[in-house]
C-alpha positions as CSV (number, residue, x, y, z in Angstrom):
1,M,18.7,-19.9,-35.5
2,K,17.7,-21.2,-32.0
3,K,17.9,-18.6,-29.2
4,P,20.3,-19.4,-26.3
5,K,18.7,-20.5,-23.1
6,W,19.8,-17.4,-21.2
7,V,18.1,-15.2,-23.8
8,I,14.9,-17.2,-23.5
9,A,15.0,-17.0,-19.7
10,K,15.6,-13.2,-19.8
11,E,12.6,-12.7,-22.2
12,Q,10.4,-14.9,-19.9
13,A,11.5,-12.9,-16.9
14,K,10.6,-9.6,-18.6
15,R,7.1,-11.0,-19.5
16,V,6.5,-12.0,-15.9
17,A,7.7,-8.6,-14.6
18,A,5.4,-6.9,-17.1
19,N,2.4,-8.8,-15.7
20,E,3.3,-8.5,-12.0
21,T,0.9,-6.6,-9.8
22,V,1.0,-5.6,-6.1
23,W,-1.9,-5.2,-3.7
24,L,-1.4,-2.2,-1.4
25,F,-3.6,-1.9,1.7
26,G,-4.2,0.5,4.5
27,L,-5.7,4.0,4.2
28,H,-2.5,5.9,4.1
29,A,-0.7,3.7,1.5
30,V,-3.8,3.5,-0.7
31,R,-4.5,7.3,-0.5
32,D,-0.9,8.1,-1.5
33,A,-0.9,5.6,-4.4
34,L,-4.2,6.9,-5.7
35,E,-2.8,10.5,-5.7
36,N,0.4,9.4,-7.4
37,P,0.1,10.1,-11.2
38,A,3.1,7.8,-11.9
39,R,1.4,4.8,-10.3
40,E,-0.5,2.5,-12.7
41,K,-3.7,1.6,-10.8
42,L,-5.8,-1.4,-11.7
43,R,-8.5,-2.2,-9.0
44,L,-9.7,-0.5,-5.9
45,V,-11.6,-2.4,-3.2
46,V,-13.0,-0.5,-0.3
47,T,-15.6,-0.6,2.4
48,R,-18.2,2.3,2.5
49,N,-16.5,3.7,5.6
50,A,-13.0,3.6,4.0
51,L,-14.5,5.2,0.9
52,E,-15.7,8.2,2.9
53,R,-12.3,8.5,4.7
54,L,-10.3,8.4,1.4
55,G,-12.4,11.4,0.1
56,D,-11.1,13.1,-3.0
57,A,-8.2,10.6,-3.5
58,V,-10.6,8.1,-5.1
59,A,-11.7,10.6,-7.7
60,T,-8.0,11.6,-8.3
61,G,-7.1,8.0,-8.8
62,G,-9.6,7.6,-11.6
63,L,-10.9,4.1,-10.6
64,E,-14.4,3.1,-10.0
65,P,-14.3,1.7,-6.4
66,E,-15.7,-1.8,-5.7
67,I,-17.7,-1.6,-2.4
68,S,-17.0,-4.6,-0.2
69,D,-18.5,-6.0,3.0
70,P,-15.9,-5.5,5.8
71,R,-16.7,-9.0,7.1
72,K,-15.9,-10.6,3.7
73,F,-13.3,-8.2,2.3
74,A,-13.0,-9.0,-1.4
75,A,-9.3,-8.2,-2.0
76,P,-7.0,-11.2,-2.1
77,L,-5.0,-10.2,1.0
78,D,-3.4,-12.2,3.8
79,P,-6.0,-12.5,6.6
80,Q,-3.6,-10.9,9.0
81,S,-3.3,-7.8,6.9
82,V,-4.6,-4.6,8.7
83,H,-6.2,-3.2,5.6
84,Q,-8.5,-0.7,7.2
85,G,-11.1,-1.4,4.6
86,A,-9.0,-0.2,1.6
87,A,-6.9,-2.2,-0.9
88,L,-5.5,-1.1,-4.3
89,E,-4.1,-3.3,-7.0
90,V,-1.2,-1.6,-8.8
91,K,1.8,-2.1,-11.0
92,P,5.2,-1.7,-9.4
93,L,6.8,1.7,-9.9
94,D,9.6,2.3,-12.4
95,W,12.1,4.7,-11.1
96,G,14.6,4.3,-14.0
97,T,18.2,3.3,-13.8
98,L,20.7,3.6,-10.9
99,E,22.6,6.2,-13.0
100,D,19.5,8.2,-13.6
101,V,18.7,8.5,-9.9
102,A,22.3,8.8,-8.7
103,L,23.3,11.6,-11.1
104,G,20.0,13.5,-10.9
105,Q,20.0,17.2,-10.1
106,G,19.5,18.4,-6.5
107,A,20.4,21.3,-4.3
108,Q,22.4,19.2,-1.8
109,P,25.2,16.6,-2.2
110,P,23.4,13.4,-2.9
111,R,22.9,10.5,-0.4
112,M,22.0,6.9,-1.2
113,V,21.2,3.9,1.0
114,L,22.2,0.4,-0.2
115,L,20.8,-2.7,1.4
116,D,22.7,-6.0,1.4
117,R,20.0,-8.7,1.7
118,V,17.6,-6.9,4.1
119,T,14.6,-9.1,3.7
120,D,12.1,-7.8,6.3
121,P,9.5,-5.6,4.5
122,H,8.8,-3.7,7.7
123,N,12.5,-2.7,8.0
124,V,12.7,-1.7,4.4
125,G,9.5,0.3,4.7
126,A,10.9,2.1,7.8
127,I,14.2,2.8,5.9
128,L,12.2,4.3,3.0
129,R,10.5,6.7,5.4
130,S,13.9,7.8,6.9
131,A,15.3,8.1,3.4
132,E,12.5,10.4,2.4
133,V,12.8,12.5,5.6
134,F,16.6,13.0,5.1
135,G,16.4,13.6,1.4
136,A,18.2,10.5,0.1
137,R,18.1,10.0,-3.7
138,A,17.1,6.3,-3.4
139,V,17.1,3.1,-1.4
140,V,18.8,0.3,-3.4
141,A,18.5,-3.4,-2.8
142,V,19.3,-6.6,-4.7
143,Q,16.6,-8.3,-6.7
144,R,17.0,-11.6,-4.9
145,H,17.2,-12.0,-1.1
146,S,15.6,-8.6,-0.4
147,A,12.2,-7.3,0.4
148,P,10.1,-6.8,-2.8
149,E,7.5,-4.0,-3.2
150,T,4.6,-5.4,-1.2
151,G,1.5,-4.2,0.7
152,A,3.3,-4.8,4.0
153,L,6.3,-2.7,2.9
154,A,4.1,0.1,1.6
155,K,2.0,0.2,4.8
156,T,5.2,0.5,6.9
157,A,6.6,3.1,4.6
158,S,3.4,5.2,5.2
159,G,3.3,6.7,1.8
160,A,7.1,7.1,1.2
161,L,7.0,4.2,-1.3
162,E,5.2,6.6,-3.7
163,R,7.8,9.3,-3.4
164,Q,11.1,7.6,-2.4
165,P,12.8,5.7,-5.2
166,Y,13.3,2.0,-4.3
167,L,15.6,0.4,-6.9
168,R,16.4,-3.3,-7.3
169,V,19.7,-4.3,-8.8
170,R,21.1,-7.7,-9.9
171,N,24.5,-7.3,-8.2
172,L,25.1,-5.0,-5.2
173,S,28.9,-4.9,-5.6
174,D,28.5,-3.9,-9.2
175,A,26.1,-1.1,-8.1
176,M,28.6,0.0,-5.5
177,T,31.4,0.1,-8.0
178,A,29.2,2.1,-10.4
179,L,28.5,4.6,-7.7
180,K,32.2,5.0,-6.9
181,D,32.8,5.6,-10.6
182,M,30.2,8.4,-10.4
183,G,32.1,10.0,-7.5
184,Y,30.3,8.6,-4.5
185,L,32.0,7.8,-1.2
186,V,30.7,4.3,-0.3
187,L,30.6,3.6,3.4
188,G,29.7,0.2,4.9
189,L,28.0,0.3,8.3
190,D,29.7,-2.3,10.5
191,G,29.9,-2.7,14.3
192,D,33.7,-3.3,13.9
193,G,34.3,-0.3,11.7
194,E,37.7,1.4,12.4
195,Q,36.1,4.8,12.7
196,S,32.7,6.3,13.5
197,I,30.5,7.5,10.7
198,E,30.9,11.1,11.9
199,E,34.7,10.8,11.7
200,A,34.5,9.3,8.2
201,V,32.5,12.2,6.8
202,A,33.8,15.1,8.9
203,E,35.6,16.7,6.0
204,K,33.6,15.1,3.2
205,R,30.0,16.2,3.6
206,D,30.2,18.1,0.3
207,R,30.7,14.7,-1.5
208,A,28.1,12.3,-2.8
209,I,27.8,9.5,-0.1
210,A,26.3,6.0,-0.2
211,I,25.7,4.1,3.0
212,V,25.6,0.3,2.8
213,M,23.6,-1.6,5.4
214,G,23.7,-5.3,6.0
215,A,20.9,-7.6,7.3
216,E,20.6,-8.0,11.0
217,G,22.7,-10.9,12.2
218,P,24.7,-11.7,9.1
219,G,25.7,-8.1,8.4
220,L,27.6,-7.2,5.3
221,R,28.7,-10.0,3.0
222,E,32.5,-10.3,2.5
223,K,32.3,-9.1,-1.2
224,T,30.3,-6.1,0.0
225,R,32.7,-5.2,2.7
226,E,35.7,-5.4,0.3
227,T,33.9,-3.1,-2.2
228,C,33.3,-0.3,0.3
229,D,35.7,2.6,0.5
230,A,35.6,2.3,4.3
231,L,33.8,0.5,7.1
232,V,32.3,2.8,9.7
233,R,30.4,2.3,12.9
234,I,27.7,4.0,15.0
235,D,29.1,4.4,18.5
236,A,27.0,3.2,21.4
237,A,27.1,4.6,24.9
238,G,29.3,2.4,27.0
239,G,30.5,0.5,24.0
240,F,27.7,-2.0,24.0
241,G,24.2,-2.4,22.5
242,S,23.1,-2.1,18.8
243,L,20.3,-0.7,16.7
244,N,18.1,-2.6,14.3
245,V,18.8,-1.9,10.6
246,S,16.0,0.6,10.1
247,N,17.0,2.7,13.2
248,A,20.7,2.5,12.2
249,A,19.8,3.8,8.7
250,A,18.0,6.8,10.2
251,V,21.0,7.6,12.5
252,A,23.5,7.2,9.7
253,L,21.5,9.4,7.3
254,Y,21.3,12.1,10.0
255,A,25.1,11.8,10.6
256,V,26.0,12.3,7.0
257,Q,23.5,15.2,6.5
258,R,24.2,17.4,9.5
């Protein structure tokens, strides 16, 4: 019996994903990845100076480093990448399912950040740093039209990518509905929200909370807005001005934690 086309396409996508690798670069990102036992490491390219600066992390990573001339750096990176003489080829991390992360045990009521088509890797990297600082369970993005796990994202995350779950889901609205079924209060951040985020969570900080952020410019899509429990805003002094998405994520996480 011939397999349906959608089954064949799904199997091909799985094979592609299994073979996918990422080049991380920069001393901080490479060091943290080398020291992460959950990270599958494939190839380490370093200059002699970077090797000295990475110290024991190279031994911990268990890879034989390839010494490269800094003027002809051997790793296949974008020429504009600020690699600091260190690059590491790895497999993407597997953090498990949304349910695994959302229902995991923790001392505090869980917090999640959901990203609706935020494509800039620097913004996502900065959000991962904030999520780690404020103890969020995960940052969740859609598989398409979002920033994948890349060297630029990892460098901006400054090591947080190794510790802060970054999940990719097929459908954001479905993920939001699943979180609501798990008991999460799902709040969409929107400049026209009827109440401030502080007002929305004033009596609800003991609940699990997910904050949904839209891309700068387009904001939240209509389906995303409709799926939220409420739309909330970050008040600005004088009623004008706005934050970029990574700064807004940090403020929102602080607001729901304190």
